[in-house]
N, C-alpha and C positions, 0 to 999 in steps of 0.2 A: 708671615701670614698677615694679610690686610683685612681687617673687618670692614664691612660696609654697613653703615648705620641708616636707619629709616629716617623719615622726615622729622621725627621728634628729637633726633640727634643722640638718643640713648639706647634705642632698641637695635640690636644687631640683626640684620635681615639677610646677611650672607657673608662669605669670606672668599678671599683669593689667596692661594698659596702656590709655591713653586715646587715642582716635582724634579728632584735631582737624581732619580734612579736611572734615568736614561731610557726608561720604558714608559710607553703611553704618552699622554699629553704633557707638554712642558708646564702648563698652568692648570691648576685644579680650582674650579669655580663652584662654590656652593651658593645657590641662590640664582638670581637672574643675571646673565652675562651683561645685559644692557645697563645694569646698575654700575658696572665697572667701566664700561666703554663710554666714558663721559669726558668732558673737557675740564681739565684742571687749570687753574690760573686765569689771568685775564690779559687782554691786549693782543696786538698782532706782532709777529706772525703767529699763526697756529702751527705748531710743530708736531708732526706725527712721529711717534717713537715705537720701538718694538714692544716695550713692556711698561707696566705701571710705574715701577720705581724710577725709570728714566723720565716718564711724563711728569711725575711729581717733582723731580729735580729741576727739569726745564721750566716748570710752572712757577718757580721762584722769580722768573724773569718775564715770561710771556705765557700765552695759552699753549697747552700741550694735550695731546690725546694718544693713548696707547692703542696700538693695532692688534696686540696679542699675536704677533707674527711680523711678516714683512710685506704683506700685500695690502694696498690701499684701494678699497672698493667703493668708497663714497667720501665726499668732502662736504662738511657743513658750510653753509653760507654765512656771510657776515664778517669776513676777515679780508683785510687789504692784501695779505700775502700768506703763503703757506710754505712750509719746509718739511721734507721727508728725511729724517735722520736715521740712517741705517749703518751697520758695520761695514768695514771695508770689503768683506767677503760677499756683500750684497750690492756692490757698486753698480754693476751692469743692470740689475733689476731696478735699482733706485733711479738710475738715469732714464731707463725706458719708461718707467711709470710716470716720472715727471714730464717727460716729453709728451706722453699720451694726454695727461691732464691739461697741459698747456694748450693743446689743440682745442680744448673746450673752453679756453679763456681764463683758466686759473693761473695765478702767479705762483707756481709751485717749483721750488728749486731743491736739489738734493744737498744734504750735508753728509759727507762721508768721512768717518774718523776710524781709527784703529779700534776704539772701544765704544761701548754704549755710553750715552750721556750720564747715566748714573755713576760712572767711574770717574767723571771729571768734577772739578771744583766749580762753584757758581761763577767765578771769574773766567774760567776756561770756557764755560758754556756761553757767557756773554761774548767772548772773543770770537767763538765759532759762529755765533749768530750775526755778529757785526761783519765778519769777513764773508758771509754768505748772504748778504742783503742786496 
């Protein structure tokens, strides 16, 4: 469970938890979803990940934003480049989405790995980002 704090840094205004039952939504959000759909970390590229844990892990190196799924429906401005990091089972979707966004002028490339970023070490994540630049 991830608490979301208010502007004062002490008041909990919401939470995000993972549903492992296999029934219903994968993520349970209490509070405003927009408070969790934020950019973690700083610098380019901005890496889109499936989940918050992966975004937090990637944010140790650069900017990252969770999608709460696998579909990218908007891209924030202000980054030199973008990466869409999805599991191997979403390779076709990732490639198609990147191709679509590149037609609009975005430098968006897929990163396809067997596991989510949260499963890799910081050094592994750096290597994946270097090899996909």
